[in-house]
C-alpha positions in Angstrom: 118.3 12.1 -44.7 116.8 9.5 -45.7 118.3 6.3 -46.6 117.5 6.6 -50.6 118.8 10.2 -50.3 122.0 9.6 -49.3 122.5 6.7 -51.9 121.4 9.0 -54.9 123.6 12.1 -53.7 126.5 9.1 -53.5 125.9 7.6 -57.2 125.3 11.1 -58.3 128.5 12.2 -56.8 130.9 9.2 -57.9 129.5 9.9 -61.4 129.7 13.3 -61.5 133.4 12.5 -59.9 134.4 10.5 -63.0 133.2 13.0 -65.5 135.2 15.9 -63.7 138.5 13.9 -63.6 138.0 12.8 -67.5 138.1 16.5 -68.3 141.1 16.9 -66.0 143.2 14.5 -68.0 141.9 16.1 -71.0 143.5 19.1 -69.8 146.8 17.7 -69.9 146.4 16.9 -73.1 144.8 20.2 -74.3 143.2 18.9 -78.0 143.5 21.0 -80.1 140.5 22.7 -83.0 138.5 24.7 -83.0 139.6 28.9 -81.9 142.4 27.6 -79.7 144.8 29.5 -81.7 143.3 32.5 -81.8 143.2 32.5 -77.7 147.3 31.5 -77.5 147.7 33.6 -79.4 146.6 36.1 -78.0 147.9 35.5 -74.5 151.5 35.8 -76.2 151.0 38.9 -77.7 150.1 39.4 -73.8 152.8 38.5 -72.9 155.3 40.1 -75.2 153.4 43.5 -74.8 150.8 44.0 -71.7 149.5 47.7 -72.9 149.9 47.9 -76.6 149.7 44.1 -77.7 148.2 45.0 -81.4 145.7 42.9 -83.3 146.7 38.7 -82.2 146.9 37.5 -85.8 147.9 39.7 -88.3 150.6 42.2 -88.0 148.5 46.0 -87.2 148.0 47.9 -84.9 144.1 47.5 -84.0 142.0 46.6 -80.5 140.0 43.2 -80.7 137.6 41.5 -77.9 139.6 38.7 -77.2 142.0 41.0 -74.8 139.9 40.4 -71.9 140.3 40.3 -68.3 140.9 37.0 -68.5 143.6 36.8 -70.9 145.0 39.8 -69.5 145.4 37.7 -66.7 147.1 35.1 -68.2 149.4 37.2 -70.6 150.3 38.5 -67.0 151.6 35.1 -65.9 152.7 34.3 -69.1 155.2 37.3 -68.9 156.5 36.1 -65.2 156.8 32.6 -65.0 158.7 32.3 -68.5 156.2 29.4 -68.8 154.8 28.4 -72.7 151.8 29.4 -73.6 150.3 26.2 -73.7 151.2 25.5 -69.7 149.3 28.5 -69.4 146.5 27.6 -70.8 146.3 24.5 -69.1 146.7 26.8 -65.8 143.6 28.8 -67.4 141.6 26.0 -67.9 141.4 24.4 -64.3 141.1 28.0 -63.0 137.9 27.9 -65.5 136.5 24.5 -64.4 136.9 24.9 -61.4 135.0 27.6 -61.5 132.0 26.1 -63.7 132.0 23.5 -60.6 131.7 25.7 -58.4 129.7 27.9 -59.3 127.1 24.8 -60.8 127.1 23.8 -56.6 126.2 27.3 -55.5 123.5 28.5 -57.8 122.0 24.9 -57.6 121.8 25.0 -53.8 120.2 28.5 -54.8 117.1 26.3 -55.6 117.5 23.3 -53.8 118.8 21.7 -50.5 118.6 18.5 -51.4 122.3 17.4 -50.8 122.3 15.0 -54.6 121.0 18.3 -56.9 124.8 19.9 -57.3 125.6 16.3 -58.7 122.8 15.4 -60.6 122.8 19.0 -62.5 126.3 19.1 -63.0 125.5 15.7 -64.8 122.6 17.1 -67.1 124.8 19.9 -68.3 127.2 17.6 -69.4 125.4 15.2 -70.8 121.8 15.6 -71.6 121.9 16.8 -74.7 121.0 14.6 -78.1 122.5 11.8 -80.0 124.2 14.5 -82.5 127.3 15.7 -81.5 127.9 19.1 -81.7 130.9 21.0 -80.1 130.8 25.2 -80.0 132.1 27.5 -77.5 129.8 28.7 -74.1 128.1 25.0 -74.9 129.0 22.9 -72.4 128.3 19.3 -73.5 131.0 17.1 -72.8 132.8 16.6 -75.9 132.6 20.6 -76.4 133.5 20.7 -73.1 136.9 18.9 -73.4 137.6 21.2 -75.9 137.6 24.2 -74.9 137.9 23.9 -71.4 140.9 26.4 -72.2 138.7 29.2 -73.9 137.2 32.3 -71.8 133.8 31.2 -73.0 134.2 28.3 -69.5 135.6 30.7 -67.4 132.7 33.3 -68.0 130.6 30.5 -67.5 131.9 29.5 -64.9 131.5 33.1 -63.3 128.2 33.2 -64.5 127.1 30.0 -62.1 128.5 32.0 -59.5 126.9 35.9 -60.6 123.7 33.9 -60.4 123.8 32.9 -57.3 124.9 35.5 -55.8 122.6 37.7 -57.2 119.8 35.2 -55.9 120.8 35.1 -52.5 121.2 39.5 -52.7 117.1 39.7 -54.3 116.4 37.8 -51.4 117.9 40.5 -49.2 120.5 38.6 -47.5 122.9 40.4 -46.3 122.8 42.5 -49.5 124.4 46.0 -48.3 125.7 48.4 -51.1 129.4 46.9 -51.4 127.5 43.7 -52.7 125.3 45.3 -55.6 128.3 47.0 -56.5 130.4 43.4 -56.5 127.7 42.4 -58.6 127.3 45.3 -60.9 131.9 44.9 -62.2 131.3 41.4 -62.1 128.4 41.1 -65.3 130.8 43.7 -66.5 133.9 41.1 -65.9 131.3 38.2 -67.8 130.5 40.8 -70.5 133.7 41.6 -71.0 135.5 38.4 -70.8 132.6 36.7 -73.3 130.3 38.5 -75.0 127.8 36.0 -75.8 128.4 34.0 -72.5 127.3 37.4 -71.4 123.9 37.9 -72.5 123.1 34.2 -71.5 124.9 35.1 -67.9 122.8 39.3 -68.5 119.2 36.4 -69.1 119.6 34.4 -66.4 120.3 37.3 -64.2 117.0 39.2 -65.5 114.8 35.6 -65.0 116.2 36.3 -61.5 115.1 39.3 -60.6 111.6 39.5 -62.3 110.9 35.1 -60.3 112.4 37.4 -56.6 109.3 39.9 -57.5 111.4 42.8 -55.8 110.9 46.0 -53.5 112.1 49.9 -54.3 115.2 48.7 -52.6 116.2 46.2 -55.0 115.2 48.4 -57.6 117.4 51.0 -57.3 120.3 49.1 -56.1 120.3 46.8 -58.7 120.0 50.1 -60.8 124.0 51.5 -59.4 124.7 47.8 -60.4 124.1 47.9 -63.6 125.7 51.7 -64.0 128.9 50.3 -62.3 128.5 47.4 -64.8 128.3 50.6 -67.5 130.8 52.0 -67.1 133.7 49.2 -66.4 132.8 48.1 -69.8 133.3 51.9 -70.8 136.7 51.9 -69.6 138.3 48.9 -70.9 140.7 49.5 -72.4 141.1 47.1 -74.9 138.5 47.4 -77.5 135.4 49.4 -77.2 132.7 47.2 -76.0 130.0 49.1 -77.6 131.2 49.1 -80.6 130.5 45.1 -80.7 127.3 45.7 -81.2 127.9 46.1 -84.5 129.7 42.9 -86.1 126.6 41.1 -85.2 126.0 40.9 -89.5 129.5 40.1 -90.4 129.1 36.8 -88.1 125.9 35.6 -89.1 127.1 33.5 -91.4 129.5 31.7 -89.0 127.1 31.3 -86.6 123.9 29.5 -88.9 124.6 25.8 -88.4 123.3 27.2 -85.2 119.9 26.3 -86.5 120.4 22.8 -87.9 119.9 19.8 -86.8 118.0 20.4 -83.5 116.5 18.0 -82.9 119.7 15.8 -83.3 121.4 17.9 -81.2 119.2 19.0 -78.3 116.3 16.0 -78.6 117.3 14.8 -74.9 116.0 18.4 -73.5 112.7 17.6 -73.7 113.2 15.8 -70.4 114.2 19.8 -69.0 111.9 20.9 -71.2 109.0 18.6 -69.2 110.1 19.6 -65.9 109.4 23.0 -66.3 106.7 22.3 -67.4 106.0 20.7 -63.7 107.4 24.0 -61.9 105.4 26.1 -64.1 102.1 24.9 -62.6 103.6 25.1 -58.9 104.6 28.4 -59.5 104.1 30.7 -62.8 107.0 32.8 -61.7 109.9 29.8 -61.3 113.0 31.3 -61.8 114.5 28.5 -64.3 111.4 28.7 -66.8 111.7 32.0 -67.0 115.5 31.5 -67.9 114.1 29.7 -70.6 111.4 31.4 -71.8 114.1 34.3 -72.0 117.0 32.5 -74.0 114.0 30.5 -76.2 112.3 33.6 -76.8 116.3 35.5 -78.1 117.0 32.4 -80.4 113.9 31.5 -81.7 113.7 35.5 -82.9 116.8 35.0 -84.6 116.1 32.1 -86.6 113.5 34.6 -88.2 114.8 37.6 -88.9 118.4 35.9 -89.6 120.3 36.7 -87.5 121.9 33.6 -86.8 124.9 35.2 -84.9 122.3 35.5 -81.8 121.9 31.7 -82.0 125.1 31.8 -79.4 121.9 32.5 -76.9 121.0 29.3 -76.6 123.3 28.1 -74.0 120.1 29.9 -71.7 117.3 27.5 -72.6 119.3 24.7 -72.2 120.9 25.6 -69.2 117.7 25.6 -67.3 116.0 23.2 -68.9 118.8 20.7 -68.1 118.9 22.2 -64.4 115.3 21.4 -64.4 115.4 18.0 -65.3 117.9 17.3 -62.3 116.1 18.8 -59.3 112.9 17.1 -60.3 114.3 14.1 -59.4 114.6 15.4 -56.1 111.7 17.7 -55.7 108.8 16.3 -57.1 106.2 16.0 -54.6 105.3 11.3 -54.2 108.2 9.3 -53.8 106.7 7.4 -57.3 106.5 10.2 -58.8 110.7 11.3 -57.7 111.8 7.5 -58.6 110.0 8.0 -61.9 111.6 11.2 -63.0 115.3 9.3 -61.9 115.0 6.4 -64.5 114.0 8.9 -66.9 116.8 11.0 -66.1 119.3 8.3 -65.7 118.2 6.7 -69.0 118.8 9.7 -70.7 122.2 10.5 -69.1 123.1 7.2 -70.5 121.9 7.6 -74.0 124.0 11.2 -73.7 127.1 10.0 -72.4 126.9 7.2 -75.3 126.3 9.9 -77.4 130.1 11.8 -76.0 131.7 8.2 -75.4 134.5 9.7 -77.8 135.4 12.0 -75.9 137.3 9.3 -74.2 139.4 9.4 -77.1 141.1 12.9 -76.3 142.7 11.1 -72.9 143.7 7.4 -75.4 144.2 8.8 -78.6 142.1 6.3 -80.8 144.4 2.7 -80.4 142.7 1.8 -77.2 139.1 2.4 -78.4 136.4 0.1 -78.8 135.7 0.1 -82.3 131.7 0.9 -81.5 133.1 4.3 -79.3 136.2 4.8 -81.6 133.9 5.5 -83.8 132.7 8.3 -81.9 136.0 9.7 -81.4 136.7 12.9 -83.7 140.7 13.4 -84.1 141.8 16.7 -83.2 143.7 19.2 -85.0 148.3 18.7 -85.2 150.1 21.7 -84.2 152.8 23.4 -86.3 155.4 23.1 -83.5 157.3 22.0 -86.9 157.6 24.9 -88.3 159.2 27.2 -85.4 162.6 26.4 -85.3 162.9 29.0 -88.4 159.7 30.9 -87.8 160.2 33.5 -85.3 158.7 36.0 -83.0 156.6 38.4 -85.5 157.3 37.3 -88.7 154.3 37.6 -91.1 153.5 33.8 -93.2 151.3 33.3 -95.9 148.6 30.4 -94.7 144.8 29.5 -95.2 142.3 27.6 -94.0 143.1 26.2 -90.7 146.9 26.8 -90.7 146.0 31.1 -90.7 144.0 29.3 -87.3 146.7 27.8 -85.6 149.9 29.4 -87.5 149.5 32.9 -84.7 149.7 30.6 -81.3 153.3 30.4 -81.8 154.1 33.8 -82.0 154.0 34.7 -86.3 151.1 36.7 -88.2 149.6 35.8 -91.5 148.2 37.7 -94.1 144.6 37.7 -93.5 142.7 36.2 -90.0 141.9 33.3 -89.5 138.5 34.6 -88.3 136.3 37.5 -88.7 137.8 40.7 -87.2 135.3 43.4 -86.6 138.0 46.1 -85.7 140.4 45.3 -88.3 139.4 48.0 -91.3 141.5 46.5 -94.3 140.2 42.8 -93.5 138.6 42.2 -97.1 141.8 43.7 -98.6 144.3 40.5 -96.5 141.2 38.1 -97.5 141.1 38.9 -101.8 144.8 38.8 -101.3 145.6 35.5 -100.1 143.3 34.3 -102.2 145.4 35.4 -105.1 148.1 34.9 -104.4 147.2 30.9 -103.9 144.9 31.1 -107.2 146.7 28.4 -109.5 147.9 30.4 -112.4 148.1 33.9 -110.8 151.7 35.3 -112.1 155.0 35.4 -109.8 155.3 39.1 -110.6 151.4 39.5 -108.4 153.0 37.2 -105.4 156.4 38.9 -105.5 154.8 42.6 -105.2 151.8 40.5 -102.3 154.6 39.1 -100.3 156.0 42.9 -100.5 152.8 44.1 -99.3 152.7 42.5 -96.1 155.8 41.8 -95.4 155.5 38.0 -95.9 158.5 36.3 -95.4 157.1 33.1 -94.7 154.5 30.6 -96.8 152.6 28.0 -96.0 150.9 25.7 -97.8 149.3 22.1 -98.7 150.5 20.1 -101.8 152.6 20.7 -104.5 150.9 23.6 -106.0 153.4 26.2 -105.0 156.6 23.5 -105.7 158.8 25.1 -108.5 157.6 29.1 -107.9 160.4 30.6 -108.4 160.4 33.3 -105.0 160.1 30.3 -103.1 162.9 28.3 -101.1 161.9 24.5 -99.4 163.0 24.5 -95.7 160.9 22.0 -93.9 157.8 19.4 -94.6 155.0 19.0 -91.7 151.9 16.3 -91.4 149.4 16.1 -94.2 151.7 17.4 -97.0 152.0 20.6 -95.2 155.3 22.6 -97.0 156.8 25.4 -95.7 158.2 27.9 -98.2 161.0 30.6 -97.2 160.5 34.3 -99.3 163.4 34.7 -101.8 
């Protein structure tokens, strides 16, 4: 191995190891924001009833797409070990992170034999974004990954990279008998069940892999069998009707409109990867990363043009191949001078990306030790609701709204209305309206008592003094940020 290649491999590996160490330390803290409460509640329901867990957020017997093969495994771990749900989520985060790192390594190895390629690709995936930080599950930016590392989306994306690596070898005929293809179909279904949006990304990556391979008739027959196996598994999954989710897109569009805002600020560093894809396209018009990027970009653009904002969740299908392509051009470009130029460009882009996401350090250290400029980039995670668990028991119904409704189910209680859109909950609109009326200024006490009886409410959590003096409520405890726990008399 040339000396320059050895040095680049060592440097890239060392920097990637530091990033992984940071993420491992983040797992110990498990900062809370976004959907963590939903996933904790899902594991908590499965701990109590593996066969009939019911709705994870409200007291209703409905299916839920959050009951995936992965959360069922975590529920079993919680049930057998007796560990708290947050410890189980930390263990799940370690598994998901391990799958992601090893999956990236295996997938990049199908694209390049250069020793530095996997580490550079990993750095590109977490740092090559933009200067306007953006956190969302299924997006692998460093800050986003720090907050979502325990989510099923990370586990699913880790499986996706392994899936693409396995499929790439299979379409080349590297020992791919019928058993391998059956396994691929099963893995595809598991990814889709664990996180549907990441499953779509995995599907587009698989399609690109097959199109780039110029497969013969035998491979297409085996591929058809794999797809059939996957469809059967999706159909047979007992916890929810996977195919019913195709009708849920319209209800999710408003939540996902933010995915189409400030695209330049969030992703401008990825343009380096787009340039790298252009170089790859000149060398091979059916390059797998070029096809992958094109498929993802077309679906994302179609969502924006048609107003189907939830299609924006497919954007990683365009980002991942561009980020990987930028890393590969450093080690695969033809002349040494060209490779050096790409190395300088990628190094500069990674430094800019790392600075933009430097606030992630705060999830390990807290705000105090951070220098002023870094502290300004740090976003304080949410506080928890441990303070209510002395009184609120598993299965109790709590009247709450906003962030409280998204967190309280993690501790075993239910809320009146779900904190997240729920396609399978038939009376969701009624529940949302009941919460609005309950907390509305001027609502009569008799109306509130009727809502409490109708939904079996035992507790109320609210911020401020809006319910102070309400005859039917008794102050029990006070938490941070002025929140109050009331008992229903």
